[in-house]
C-alpha positions in Angstrom: 180.9 -71.7 47.3 184.5 -71.5 46.3 185.5 -72.1 49.9 183.3 -75.2 50.1 184.7 -76.5 46.8 188.2 -76.0 48.2 187.2 -77.9 51.3 185.8 -80.8 49.4 189.0 -81.0 47.3 191.1 -80.9 50.5 189.0 -83.6 52.1 189.5 -85.8 49.0 193.2 -85.4 49.0 193.7 -85.9 52.7 191.5 -89.0 52.6 193.0 -90.6 49.5 196.6 -90.0 50.7 196.0 -90.8 54.3 194.2 -94.1 54.1 197.2 -96.2 53.1 199.2 -94.7 55.9 196.7 -95.6 58.6 195.4 -98.9 57.2 197.8 -101.1 59.2 196.5 -99.6 62.5 192.9 -100.7 61.8 191.2 -104.0 62.9 190.9 -106.7 60.3 187.6 -108.0 58.8 186.7 -111.5 60.2 183.9 -112.2 57.8 180.2 -112.1 58.5 177.8 -115.0 58.9 175.4 -115.6 56.1 176.8 -112.8 54.0 177.5 -113.6 50.3 181.2 -113.7 49.5 182.1 -112.7 53.0 185.3 -114.7 52.8 186.7 -112.4 50.1 186.9 -109.5 52.7 188.5 -111.5 55.5 191.8 -109.9 56.5 191.2 -106.5 54.9 191.6 -103.4 57.1 188.1 -102.3 58.3 186.9 -99.3 60.3 188.5 -96.8 57.9 185.2 -94.9 58.3 186.6 -93.3 61.5 189.4 -91.8 59.5 187.3 -90.2 56.8 184.7 -89.0 59.3 187.6 -87.4 61.3 188.9 -85.8 58.1 185.3 -84.6 57.4 185.0 -83.1 60.9 188.3 -81.2 60.6 187.5 -79.9 57.1 184.0 -78.7 58.2 185.7 -76.9 61.1 188.2 -75.2 58.7 186.0 -74.5 55.7 182.4 -74.1 56.8 181.2 -71.0 58.7 180.8 -71.9 62.3 177.4 -72.5 63.7 176.8 -74.3 67.0 174.2 -76.8 65.9 176.3 -77.9 62.9 179.5 -78.3 65.0 177.6 -80.3 67.6 176.1 -82.6 65.0 179.6 -83.2 63.6 180.5 -84.3 67.1 177.6 -86.7 67.1 178.9 -88.1 63.8 182.3 -88.7 65.4 180.7 -90.4 68.4 178.6 -92.7 66.1 181.8 -93.5 64.1 183.7 -94.3 67.3 180.9 -96.7 68.5 180.9 -98.3 65.0 184.7 -98.8 65.3 184.3 -100.6 68.6 181.8 -103.0 67.0 184.2 -103.4 64.0 187.1 -104.2 66.3 185.4 -106.5 68.8 182.1 -107.6 67.3 180.9 -107.4 70.9 178.0 -105.0 70.5 174.6 -106.8 70.1 172.1 -105.5 67.5 170.0 -104.2 70.4 172.9 -102.2 71.8 173.7 -100.8 68.3 170.0 -100.0 67.8 170.0 -98.1 71.1 173.1 -96.1 70.3 171.6 -95.3 66.8 168.4 -94.1 68.5 170.5 -92.0 70.9 172.5 -90.4 68.1 169.3 -89.8 66.0 167.5 -88.3 69.0 170.3 -86.0 69.9 170.7 -84.9 66.3 167.0 -84.3 65.9 167.0 -82.2 69.2 169.8 -80.1 67.8 167.8 -79.5 64.6 164.6 -78.4 66.4 165.9 -76.8 69.7 164.9 -73.3 70.4 161.7 -73.3 68.3 158.1 -73.8 69.5 157.0 -74.8 66.0 158.8 -76.0 62.9 157.6 -75.4 59.3 157.6 -78.5 57.2 156.8 -78.8 53.5 155.6 -81.9 51.6 155.5 -83.3 48.1 152.6 -82.3 45.8 151.4 -79.6 48.2 152.1 -75.9 48.2 153.4 -73.9 51.1 154.6 -75.0 54.5 152.8 -76.3 57.6 153.8 -75.3 61.1 153.9 -78.3 63.5 154.8 -78.5 67.2 158.5 -78.9 67.7 158.1 -82.0 69.9 156.1 -83.8 67.1 158.8 -82.8 64.6 161.5 -84.0 67.0 159.9 -87.5 67.0 159.5 -87.6 63.2 163.1 -86.4 62.7 164.4 -89.0 65.2 162.6 -91.8 63.3 163.8 -90.6 59.9 167.4 -90.4 61.0 167.3 -93.8 62.8 165.9 -95.4 59.6 168.6 -93.7 57.5 171.4 -94.9 59.8 170.3 -98.5 59.6 169.4 -98.6 55.9 172.8 -97.2 55.0 174.5 -99.7 57.3 172.6 -102.6 55.7 173.7 -101.4 52.3 177.4 -101.9 53.2 178.4 -105.3 51.9 179.6 -104.9 48.3 182.8 -103.1 47.4 182.0 -99.5 46.7 178.2 -99.8 47.1 177.3 -98.0 50.3 179.8 -95.2 49.6 178.7 -94.7 46.0 175.0 -94.7 46.8 175.6 -92.3 49.7 177.7 -90.0 47.5 174.9 -89.8 44.9 172.3 -89.1 47.6 174.6 -86.4 49.1 175.0 -84.7 45.8 171.2 -84.6 45.2 170.7 -83.2 48.7 173.5 -80.6 48.3 172.1 -79.2 45.1 168.6 -79.1 46.6 169.7 -77.4 49.7 172.0 -74.9 48.0 170.2 -74.2 44.7 166.6 -74.5 45.7 165.8 -74.2 49.4 168.8 -71.9 50.0 168.1 -69.7 47.0 165.2 -67.2 47.6 164.2 -66.7 43.9 164.3 -70.4 43.0 162.4 -71.4 46.2 159.8 -68.8 45.5 159.3 -69.9 41.9 159.0 -73.6 42.9 156.7 -72.7 45.9 159.1 -74.1 48.4 159.8 -72.4 51.7 163.1 -70.5 51.6 165.7 -71.2 54.3 168.9 -69.0 54.3 170.7 -71.7 56.4 170.3 -74.4 53.8 173.5 -73.4 52.0 175.5 -74.2 55.0 174.2 -77.7 55.1 174.9 -78.0 51.4 178.6 -77.2 52.2 178.6 -80.0 54.8 177.3 -82.4 52.2 179.8 -81.5 49.5 182.7 -82.0 52.0 181.5 -85.5 52.9 181.3 -86.2 49.1 185.0 -85.3 48.9 185.8 -87.7 51.8 183.8 -90.5 50.2 185.6 -90.0 46.9 188.9 -90.4 48.7 187.6 -93.5 50.4 186.1 -95.0 47.2 189.6 -94.6 45.5 190.7 -97.5 47.7 187.3 -99.3 48.1 186.6 -99.7 44.3 186.4 -103.4 43.4 188.5 -105.2 44.5 188.7 -103.1 47.7 191.8 -102.8 49.8 190.0 -101.2 52.8 186.5 -101.3 54.3 184.6 -98.5 56.0 182.8 -100.8 58.4 180.2 -99.6 60.9 182.6 -96.8 61.7 181.7 -95.3 58.2 178.2 -96.6 57.3 176.5 -95.5 60.5 177.7 -91.9 60.5 177.0 -91.7 56.8 173.4 -92.7 57.4 173.2 -90.3 60.3 174.4 -87.4 58.0 172.0 -88.3 55.3 169.1 -88.3 57.7 170.2 -85.0 59.3 170.4 -83.3 55.9 167.0 -84.6 54.9 165.6 -83.2 58.1 167.4 -79.9 57.6 165.5 -79.6 54.3 162.3 -79.6 56.4 160.8 -82.3 54.1 161.2 -85.7 55.6 159.8 -87.4 52.5 163.0 -86.4 50.8 164.6 -89.5 52.3 162.6 -91.5 49.7 163.6 -89.2 46.9 167.4 -89.2 47.5 167.7 -92.6 49.1 165.2 -94.8 47.4 167.6 -97.5 46.4 169.3 -97.4 49.9 165.9 -97.8 51.5 164.9 -100.6 49.1 168.2 -102.4 49.7 168.5 -102.0 53.4 165.4 -100.8 55.1 163.2 -103.5 53.6 165.3 -106.1 55.2 164.9 -104.4 58.6 161.1 -104.4 58.1 161.2 -108.1 57.2 163.2 -109.1 60.3 161.1 -106.9 62.6 157.8 -108.3 61.3 159.1 -111.9 61.6 160.8 -111.5 65.0 158.1 -109.5 66.9 154.9 -110.3 65.1 155.7 -113.7 63.5 154.6 -112.3 60.1 156.7 -113.4 57.1 156.9 -111.2 54.1 159.1 -111.5 51.0 159.9 -115.1 52.1 161.9 -115.9 49.0 163.8 -112.7 48.9 167.2 -112.4 50.5 168.0 -109.2 52.3 169.9 -106.9 51.9 168.8 -107.0 48.2 172.4 -106.8 47.0 172.9 -110.3 48.5 169.7 -111.5 46.7 171.0 -110.4 43.4 174.4 -112.0 43.9 173.2 -115.3 45.4 169.8 -115.9 43.7 170.2 -114.0 40.4 173.9 -114.5 39.9 175.2 -111.0 39.5 178.8 -110.3 40.2 179.7 -107.7 42.8 180.7 -105.2 40.1 177.4 -105.7 38.3 175.5 -105.1 41.6 177.5 -101.9 42.1 177.0 -100.4 38.7 173.4 -101.4 38.3 172.4 -100.2 41.7 174.1 -96.9 41.0 172.3 -96.6 37.7 168.9 -97.4 39.3 169.7 -94.9 42.1 170.5 -92.1 39.6 167.4 -92.8 37.5 164.9 -93.1 40.3 166.3 -90.2 42.3 166.3 -87.9 39.3 162.7 -88.8 38.4 161.5 -88.4 42.0 163.5 -85.2 42.3 161.7 -83.7 39.3 158.3 -84.7 40.6 159.1 -83.3 44.0 160.0 -79.9 42.6 157.6 -79.4 39.7 154.4 -81.2 40.7 153.1 -78.8 43.4 
C-alpha cells in the first residue's frame, strides 16, 4: 500500500507541475453549441486529459505490480484519450463515430476482464453469495456498463472541476471497496461478499488516477485555466466502468456513480428515446442536469460544483452502506 500511495503522490506532483509546461501545445476550446456559459471557456487549452492519462499510464507501469490485463487496459485508456484529443482538436468526429469508438474500447476492455474463463462469478446487492454466469453473457453486460460509464462521464464535463471531482469521489469509493472489502479475505467473508485477491491491484490503479485528477483539478478549479476535454472525460469513464466490472458487481456503477449517471446518462436516454422512438420524456428538463441548474434554476457554476459533490458524497455513502450491510 505504501508503494501505491507513493505512486499517487508522484502522479499528483508530475501532473500539477507538468500541465503549465504543456498547456501551450494543446488545442484551444472553440465553445460548444447550446452549452450554458460556453463562451467563458473559449480560448482555454483543452485536451489536457491526454497528459494526465499518460502520467497515469507511466505511474501504473512504475508503481503497480505488472499484470498483463491491467497493462493492456491502460493501453486502451491511452487509445481512448488519443481519440478524444482528435475530437478536441478538430471537432471532426461525429457522435456516431465517437459512440462506435466508445463501444470498441468498452468491448476490448470487457474482453480483457473475462478472457480465459468459461464462467464469471458475479454478486449482487441484497443477495448473499455469488452467481456463476457464462463469460459471453458477462462480456456483453460488462461492455454495456463500461459504454454507459464512458458517455455519462463525458456528458458530466461542462462545469469547471465537476467531472474531475465527481470522478475522483467515485474512484475513492471504488478503491476502498476493492482494497478493504473485496480484496480482504476476512472482511469479504464477514460481509458475505466473494473474496478476490486481485482486487487490491485494481485499487492501486484507482488511487493513482485520483492523484492525477488532483493535479489536474489544481488547474481546473474555478475559474479554470485548462480543460480535460474528451481526451480526459472518455478515458475517465472507461476506467470507472472497468473498475466497477472488476468488482464483479455491475450494480456498483449506481452506487459510486449515481450523480454522474443522473447528470449525464439521463440526457443520453432522453435523446435516444426522442431520436429513435419519437418519445419525449423530461421535456422541460435541460440535460446535462448541470446546465438545467445553471440556466433554469440560476445556480452559478461554483454552486453546481459544490452541491453536486455534496449530493454525490451523501448518496454514494448511503448506497455504499446499503450495498455492504443489507445482504
